[in-house]
LUMLOLO-909489 format. One record per residue (C-alpha): residue in three letters; x negated, y negated, z negated. Coordinates in steps of 0.05 Angstrom, whole numbers, padded with zeros to 5 digits, always signed. Layout:
REM LUMLOLO-909489
alaXYZ
...
This chain:
REM LUMLOLO-909489
met+00179-00063-00946
ala+00120-00015-00922
tyr+00158+00043-00957
leu+00222+00030-00929
arg+00196+00026-00857
arg+00172+00095-00866
ile+00239+00116-00890
val+00277+00082-00834
ala+00215+00111-00787
ala+00224+00185-00810
ala+00308+00184-00791
ile+00288+00159-00721
ile+00229+00206-00706
gly+00268+00263-00733
pro+00321+00263-00691
leu+00278+00235-00628
ala+00237+00289-00632
leu+00283+00348-00625
leu+00317+00300-00573
leu+00246+00309-00540
ala+00236+00377-00542
thr+00300+00395-00520
ser+00290+00349-00458
ala+00217+00390-00444
met+00254+00456-00442
ala+00296+00427-00391
glu+00246+00405-00340
lys+00239+00436-00269
ser+00178+00451-00225
gly+00191+00442-00150
gly+00216+00395-00089
val+00187+00336-00067
leu+00205+00262-00082
arg+00223+00214-00031
ile+00202+00138-00048
phe+00216+00080+00007
gln+00174+00021+00009
tyr+00170-00042+00058
asp+00106-00052+00089
ser+00049-00024+00105
pro-00019-00030+00058
ala-00089-00042+00093
ser-00120+00019+00058
met-00113+00074+00006
ser-00163+00042-00040
ile-00142+00013-00104
his-00196-00024-00121
glu-00203-00057-00058
glu-00122-00075-00055
ala-00084-00126-00081
leu-00012-00106-00071
asn+00030-00060-00103
ser+00043-00023-00030
ala-00026+00012-00043
gln-00022+00017-00121
asn+00047+00047-00130
pro+00033+00104-00082
met-00042+00121-00097
met-00034+00117-00183
ala-00014+00180-00174
val-00077+00206-00139
phe-00128+00188-00198
asn-00136+00183-00269
asn-00162+00132-00311
leu-00211+00136-00370
val-00153+00114-00419
ile-00079+00097-00399
phe-00015+00065-00424
asn+00029+00120-00453
gln+00083+00126-00386
arg+00135+00143-00432
glu+00133+00080-00462
pro+00172+00017-00431
gln+00124-00041-00460
asn+00051-00034-00448
arg+00013-00058-00500
leu-00057-00038-00541
ala-00022+00006-00582
thr+00015+00050-00531
ile-00051+00059-00499
val-00066+00142-00494
pro-00135+00190-00480
glu-00144+00210-00395
leu-00209+00227-00373
ala-00239+00195-00441
thr-00218+00236-00500
lys-00223+00186-00554
trp-00260+00115-00547
ser-00300+00070-00604
trp-00330+00002-00614
asn-00389-00018-00648
ser-00378-00071-00701
glu-00393-00128-00663
met-00343-00102-00608
thr-00394-00118-00557
glu-00401-00046-00539
leu-00342+00006-00520
thr-00359+00084-00514
phe-00317+00127-00487
gln-00322+00210-00500
leu-00310+00244-00432
arg-00271+00301-00426
his-00301+00368-00400
gly-00263+00418-00346
val-00252+00363-00296
thr-00257+00367-00220
trp-00242+00322-00167
his-00194+00339-00115
asp-00256+00369-00066
gly-00280+00414-00124
gln-00336+00375-00146
pro-00340+00363-00226
phe-00319+00307-00253
thr-00381+00270-00292
ala-00406+00206-00335
ala-00441+00185-00270
asp-00372+00180-00235
val-00356+00117-00286
lys-00420+00089-00280
cys-00417+00085-00204
thr-00341+00057-00206
trp-00358-00002-00251
asp-00420-00012-00230
met-00394-00026-00154
ile-00341-00075-00184
ile-00388-00112-00226
gly-00441-00111-00156
leu-00494-00079-00186
gly-00526-00013-00146
pro-00515-00001-00072
arg-00448+00023-00067
lys-00400-00048-00049
leu-00328-00056-00037
arg-00305-00094+00028
ala-00258-00136-00021
asn-00263-00132-00090
pro-00196-00171-00127
arg-00204-00151-00189
lys-00279-00157-00199
met-00261-00213-00253
trp-00236-00176-00297
tyr-00300-00144-00311
his-00344-00204-00315
asn-00358-00194-00390
val-00395-00123-00373
asp-00468-00133-00370
ser-00478-00059-00358
ile-00451+00023-00361
ser-00497+00066-00394
val-00490+00149-00387
gln-00515+00199-00441
asp-00492+00269-00427
asp-00413+00263-00429
thr-00412+00195-00463
ala-00405+00125-00421
thr-00415+00057-00454
phe-00395-00007-00430
his-00445-00062-00455
leu-00414-00131-00460
lys-00437-00204-00455
ala-00398-00225-00514
pro-00340-00192-00555
gln-00280-00173-00513
pro-00218-00140-00556
ala-00175-00126-00499
leu-00224-00092-00454
leu-00192-00035-00471
ala-00125-00060-00437
leu-00157-00077-00377
leu-00180-00003-00370
ala-00115+00020-00384
ser-00083-00003-00325
gly-00062+00028-00256
tyr-00106-00021-00225
ser-00173+00014-00262
pro-00179+00090-00233
val-00240+00124-00232
tyr-00274+00123-00163
pro-00315+00188-00149
cys-00394+00178-00143
his-00409+00227-00087
val-00346+00194-00037
ser-00364+00130+00003
pro-00322+00069-00010
gln-00298+00073+00061
asp-00279+00139+00049
met-00238+00122+00001
arg-00194+00067+00044
gln-00172+00126+00085
his-00177+00185+00053
pro-00178+00181-00024
ile-00208+00230-00068
gly-00181+00233-00136
thr-00173+00277-00213
gly-00096+00256-00215
pro-00034+00296-00217
phe-00030+00289-00132
lys-00073+00298-00069
phe-00078+00249-00019
val-00055+00289+00050
ser-00040+00231+00094
tyr-00026+00157+00121
lys+00010+00135+00179
pro+00027+00056+00177
asn+00101+00043+00187
glu+00118+00112+00177
met+00093+00157+00113
ile+00049+00162+00057
lys+00045+00238+00039
leu+00021+00264-00026
glu+00014+00344-00047
lys+00016+00375-00113
asn-00051+00385-00146
thr-00048+00458-00168
thr-00118+00456-00214
tyr-00095+00390-00256
trp-00130+00381-00321
lys-00065+00370-00350
arg-00039+00447-00360
gly+00033+00455-00328
leu+00031+00378-00293
pro+00058+00354-00243
tyr+00131+00383-00235
leu+00135+00359-00164
asp+00113+00392-00108
gly+00101+00333-00071
ile+00107+00254-00063
glu+00131+00219+00003
trp+00137+00142+00009
gly+00166+00127+00074
ile+00161+00058+00099
ile+00219+00024+00125
pro+00205-00054+00143
asn+00272-00069+00141
arg+00310-00069+00073
ala+00375-00061+00095
thr+00355+00003+00136
ala+00319+00025+00076
ile+00383+00010+00028
leu+00423+00049+00079
ala+00381+00111+00074
phe+00380+00110+00005
thr+00451+00096-00005
ser+00463+00166+00040
gly+00414+00206-00003
lys+00355+00208+00048
phe+00314+00171-00004
asp+00304+00190-00086
ile+00274+00128-00112
thr+00282+00056-00084
phe+00219+00017-00083
pro+00202+00003-00154
phe+00211-00069-00167
gly+00242-00079-00098
leu+00313-00095-00105
thr+00341-00168-00119
ile+00397-00160-00170
pro+00455-00169-00113
leu+00422-00121-00074
met+00422-00076-00125
lys+00491-00084-00145
asn+00513-00068-00075
ile+00481-00001-00083
glu+00525+00015-00152
gln+00579-00007-00110
glu+00569+00046-00047
arg+00532+00097-00105
pro+00569+00096-00174
asp+00532+00153-00190
ala+00458+00124-00165
ile+00418+00103-00241
cys+00395+00026-00236
glu+00352-00015-00282
val+00339-00089-00280
ala+00270-00101-00315
pro+00221-00162-00320
ala+00161-00149-00269
asn+00106-00183-00306
gln+00107-00222-00235
ser+00110-00298-00222
thr+00140-00324-00160
asn+00086-00387-00152
leu+00071-00447-00103
ile+00004-00447-00080
ile-00030-00511-00055
asn-00099-00511-00034
arg-00123-00570-00056
glu-00191-00578-00015
gln-00145-00593+00047
pro-00117-00667+00055
pro-00066-00694+00031
phe-00065-00638-00015
asn-00131-00654-00051
asp-00094-00712-00076
pro-00063-00693-00149
glu-00012-00743-00148
ile+00014-00704-00081
arg+00012-00635-00125
arg+00049-00669-00177
ala+00107-00686-00132
met+00110-00625-00111
thr+00115-00605-00182
leu+00177-00649-00196
thr+00220-00632-00138
leu+00226-00557-00167
asp+00297-00535-00197
arg+00268-00466-00225
arg+00333-00446-00246
ser+00369-00454-00177
phe+00322-00393-00151
ile+00330-00358-00210
asp+00409-00368-00193
ile+00410-00355-00117
leu+00359-00302-00113
ala+00369-00252-00180
ala+00447-00275-00199
gly+00414-00308-00259
his+00369-00252-00278
gly+00298-00287-00284
asp+00255-00324-00334
ile+00222-00392-00335
gly+00155-00397-00363
gly+00078-00415-00353
ala+00025-00369-00330
met+00032-00313-00384
gln+00094-00278-00384
pro+00155-00299-00430
ala+00179-00266-00494
pro+00207-00217-00521
glu+00177-00169-00459
gly+00112-00208-00461
phe+00073-00235-00511
trp+00032-00290-00489
gly+00081-00340-00458
met+00094-00403-00484
pro+00159-00430-00528
ser+00219-00452-00494
ala+00202-00517-00528
met+00138-00527-00507
leu+00158-00513-00439
lys+00207-00572-00435
glu+00143-00619-00448
leu+00115-00603-00379
pro+00125-00636-00314
gly+00179-00615-00271
tyr+00213-00565-00331
gly+00256-00613-00361
ser+00332-00606-00344
asp+00337-00677-00302
ile+00324-00650-00240
ala+00351-00719-00205
lys+00304-00758-00243
asn+00245-00713-00232
arg+00258-00717-00151
ala+00264-00796-00156
asp+00201-00804-00196
ala+00171-00753-00134
arg+00198-00789-00081
ala+00164-00852-00108
ile+00098-00826-00112
met+00109-00799-00035
glu+00129-00871-00020
lys+00063-00897-00053
ala+00025-00846-00011
gly+00064-00865+00057
tyr+00113-00822+00065
gly+00189-00834+00067
pro+00245-00809+00112
gly+00221-00829+00177
lys+00155-00809+00165
pro+00156-00737+00125
leu+00095-00699+00112
ala+00098-00631+00158
phe+00061-00568+00141
asn+00065-00489+00148
val+00088-00448+00077
ser+00049-00392+00094
val+00082-00321+00056
arg+00072-00249+00058
asn+00121-00224+00101
thr+00167-00189+00060
pro+00235-00208+00032
pro+00204-00219-00037
phe+00164-00275-00005
arg+00208-00296+00047
asp+00272-00303+00005
pro+00246-00356-00049
ala+00198-00392+00004
val+00262-00419+00048
ile+00297-00448-00022
leu+00218-00476-00036
ile+00227-00506+00033
asp+00293-00542+00020
gln+00272-00574-00049
leu+00205-00605-00018
arg+00250-00630+00043
gln+00285-00670-00019
ile+00224-00711-00035
tyr+00200-00720+00040
met+00159-00656+00052
asp+00170-00613+00118
gly+00156-00548+00110
glu+00157-00490+00162
leu+00160-00418+00145
glu+00097-00377+00172
asn+00105-00305+00159
val+00042-00263+00151
asp+00037-00196+00162
thr+00015-00158+00099
ala-00057-00132+00119
asn-00077-00199+00126
trp-00044-00238+00075
phe-00097-00223+00014
pro-00154-00239+00069
lys-00120-00302+00088
val-00109-00337+00021
tyr-00177-00310+00000
arg-00200-00348+00056
lys-00156-00403+00041
asp-00138-00409+00115
tyr-00075-00442+00090
lys-00046-00512+00060
val+00018-00490+00026
gly+00051-00425+00007
leu+00085-00381-00040
asn+00054-00321-00069
leu+00083-00266-00119
thr+00027-00257-00173
gly+00033-00193-00216
ser-00006-00185-00276
gly-00044-00118-00276
val-00040-00118-00345
asp-00002-00156-00396
asp-00065-00203-00432
pro-00090-00267-00414
asp-00164-00238-00397
ala-00124-00200-00341
gln-00084-00267-00312
phe-00137-00322-00328
tyr-00197-00285-00299
glu-00164-00265-00241
asn-00129-00323-00219
tyr-00145-00391-00254
val-00229-00389-00271
cys-00277-00426-00223
gly-00297-00374-00170
ser-00255-00314-00175
asp-00243-00280-00112
arg-00163-00290-00132
asn-00165-00358-00144
tyr-00130-00380-00085
thr-00120-00450-00091
gly-00193-00464-00114
tyr-00170-00497-00176
cys-00229-00506-00223
asn-00242-00532-00293
pro-00303-00509-00332
glu-00272-00542-00398
leu-00215-00491-00390
asp-00258-00432-00373
gln-00288-00443-00439
leu-00233-00438-00468
ile-00217-00381-00433
asp-00278-00352-00462
lys-00260-00373-00531
gln-00191-00332-00528
ser-00223-00264-00498
ala-00271-00262-00561
glu-00219-00280-00605
arg-00203-00222-00656
asp-00147-00257-00695
gln-00090-00248-00646
glu-00043-00304-00678
met-00103-00351-00669
arg-00123-00318-00595
gln-00040-00337-00576
arg-00051-00412-00596
thr-00111-00416-00545
val-00066-00375-00496
trp-00016-00435-00509
glu-00058-00488-00498
ile-00089-00467-00440
asp-00030-00439-00409
arg+00006-00511-00411
lys-00061-00540-00389
leu-00051-00503-00325
gln+00016-00520-00315
gln-00003-00601-00326
asp-00057-00591-00273
ala-00007-00553-00222
ala-00071-00501-00222
arg-00009-00454-00190
pro+00061-00479-00203
ile+00103-00422-00227
leu+00170-00428-00197
phe+00197-00372-00244
his+00188-00299-00275
asn+00218-00246-00230
glu+00263-00191-00263
phe+00281-00133-00204
gly+00323-00071-00199
thr+00310-00004-00187
cys+00346+00054-00165
trp+00344+00127-00167
gln+00395+00184-00149
pro+00422+00222-00215
his+00379+00280-00198
val+00309+00248-00216
lys+00287+00251-00282
gly+00242+00228-00321
leu+00226+00160-00295
thr+00206+00106-00348
ile+00215+00034-00317
met+00160-00013-00350
val+00182-00075-00381
asn+00117-00120-00372
ser+00083-00095-00314
leu+00102-00067-00241
phe+00034-00025-00235
asn+00025+00014-00293
gly+00082+00063-00288
trp+00069+00096-00230
arg+00025+00168-00252
met+00090+00202-00237
glu+00064+00266-00265
asp+00121+00273-00315
val+00173+00258-00263
trp+00219+00317-00244
leu+00277+00337-00201
asp+00346+00370-00230
gln+00362+00407-00167
């Protein structure tokens, strides 16, 4: 069978190599790529921001030690390639990961890139040294890193326990290397990177501008002269600007399926693609706020959910039902459908589920004449607001009277981080399709992004167990056990997993839309304009 696979691979790779060679000859340099987005990020600092409105534009400014191949739509360990590191190696216990660093790389201000920059970056993230981040949303990704040592042109991550998936975390667009000589405060307003594009300016509610790095260490790249991210809060205005040719790309993963179909009708020459985002729309419940500190009230909320209706109404049937981890086949770790159907609120008998939920609410003293009133807090963008309207309607079926509270993007993460809410609707995008990213960031006790305050020390031990496991089949079974428990406990009830559209003009070439991450595909150095 192995021999047969090699024969088939050779038959495929030969023509593919010819096709790629032909494509490379056609690539052109020049032009400014114009993309719209819906809101203004709080800063330009990837390590301090939790939203893709900052991360997507800034990924083109930086480099990682390693990165997921930007031409591969599915992120996985096998597609990780070198960037600022030329190679890497593990010790036999998988507690030390050593990177050989690239020579001849300079920061955008002309300073040389060194091993000290790697150490400074992760010392800052894990809380060592004098440099401090104002917000640190992915600190828990690196909870297992004990220290980073450097020697000449190598950097070694020393771990407290084995963690084979650390390499995947480092390959995310959320994991750039920062310069030692630039303060975190300056990185928020004028970031300095080593990447294919230099930061030029940011005007909130107007524009983020990048220009070509003419001394980029990857010879011949980038092809574009610059990128402009135009900020247009009104979705209808932004789409009209795209269909009239003022923008080259819609905001990545920013279109519902109905909106994408409208674009295809208006601009039949546009190229549109639907892809899973590895992003769930979920219900966040502040477990410290009465009456939501009552597990039965939270259980009633999960029972009223009609997950399929969210997908049908918002995405014309494009979406997936799952737990915390992205469902297969695009995701590697999602629970099987048979396991999902056994969970509270996942069964097909919605009427029975809601009858059970109303019985719970009546026992707690609520009913048609005495509904439970509260605000449903959401980030003030369409992907948050639209499903929140449906959620509020479904909660009303069980004597819960929710009122929409819109929160500006700059205030959203601080608000939920402070737990300054009772009930909210959130979109959780996983920076990496790996349990270490999802579980440590969103569910372990004390994580900054554990917005609901869920804490289960026994489950934390299981999360540590799966992280250290080398056998991937055994790890997957443990991951399913963890995910099932999270859904049973209503830790962060998952409404559905999103699929979104992205459209671009036919002259945009070299763009790859990834199927298990909305964060990792925006280096943009390979994109070019056929004009």
